[in-house]
C-alpha positions, 0 to 999 in steps of 0.5 A: 500500500502506498504511504500517504503523500507518495506519488505513483511513478508510471511504468515508463518512468520505472524502466529508467530506474530498473537497474538501480532498483535491482542493485539496491534490492541485492544490496539490502539482501546482502546486508540482511544475510550478513546481519543474520550470520553475524548474529549466529542465527539468533533471531533478534526481537523486533522491539528490542533489537536484541537476540532472545537467547534460549534457556539452553543457549550455553550448553558448554556451561554446566551448573555445579554450585557450592552451597554454604550457610555463613553468618546466618544466610545462604551463600551459593557460588561457582568458580569457572576454570581460569576466572578473570574476575569475581561477580557478586549478585544481589537479588530483589525483594522476596528473592534469594540466592537460590533463584540464580541456580538450577535445582540439582543434587548439589543445590536441591532447594535452588529454583533457577528463575529464567532471568537470574539463571541466564545472568549467571550462565553469561557470567560463567561463560565469560569466566567470572566467578559468581557468588550470590548471597541471600538477604537476611530479611525480605529485602536488603537493609543498608546498615549492618547487613552491608558489613556482613556481606562485605565480610562474606565476600572477602572471606570467600575470595581469600579462601579460594585465592581470588582476592587479586581478581577484579571485583564487580557487582550487580544488584536488582531492585532492592539489591540495586540499592544495596549494591549502590551502598555496598560500593562505599564499603568494598572496592568494585571495579564497576557496578551495575544497578538494575531497575533501581536508582540507587541511594546516591542522595543518601551518600557522600560520593567521592571520586573513588566511587566505581563506574556505574551502569544503570539498567532500567525500564523507562515505563517506570518514569519516576526511576527514569527521572532519578537515574538521569539525575544521579548519572549527572551527579556521578559524571560531575564527580568524574565517575563513568556512568551510563544507562541501558534502557529495557523496552517491552516486547511481544510474547509469542507461542514459543517464547515461554518454552524458549526461556523456561527450562522444562517448559513444554512447547505445547504448553507454551503455545496453549498459554499464549492462546489463553492470553489471547482469548482472555485479552491479556495481550493485544493483537501484536502480542504485547502485554496490556498490563504488568504480569503482576496485575494480570489475572492469568493464574485465575484464568489458568485455573478455569482452563480445563485443557491446560495444566501448568506444573506448579514449579513453573508458575513463578518462572512464567510470572517473571517472563510476563513481567519482563515482557511488559517491562516495568520492573523485573530482573532481566538477562536480555541486556547481558551483553551490554552489562558484561561489556561494561564490566570487562571494559572497567576491569582493573 
């Protein structure tokens, strides 16, 4: 269909442009083929422009975490061969160290939420030793808990001869606030604060504060505004600070099966059909509301021909939240996150 304001060219006029048009088409096809092969065959999401990695994208990386209980909390970690850096990851409210690792004989209580586990897999694949620690309560606190976590990380690094490696941190939501404050107690090469603005208005920021990457979802306009303000504050102190925006994207029949270990393709397709029938998604597959505000679990209970394993409910919930892109842990920006870490290793 011709766009408004476009003039139609007669056939005789087109004859003069036939060769340039053919050449242009061939050039476009060539560019698309180059992009396809450079992307290793992964299909980029049309909204994000990012490849949506499947849950098993890193077959060379296997989980074999060690679980310990220290200073009254869970500590779960894994060290790859020849690690080049150490990554501390802080969960959000209602989370825990178990969220980042698949259930296994070495971690029978682990949950392996889709985004958390993929972040850890990305880290291990890039030779980051990973340590996750559970908060003492529902959310992180910024007082004594900082000292407890600092001591755990230092003890663990010393025990495993990692104290000479660069240390980086990533925290999401409550964990983001915690990491922003912990950076005044521990020397990080750089940090990533996810879906949080940090507590920079409550701290005395010095020139020694680590380079800071904010990974956030612009739908949360309050946090977007505060992040813009704090980036300016950090840069005025001479501290490297950048942001990565995470946008909404459409669901598809295969999306949940692609992201959640053990999710059957047939169940994934039926869930997508249910979301369409109940108008939870629009005509293009975009979530109309945040996953938390969508009554999909009630609709699932009413559906007689669809059964979802109870152990996957939390996993599906996370992916629906992520697709709406208001406030959720995300691994989709892992490439940018780890390039940030790697560009600031010292």
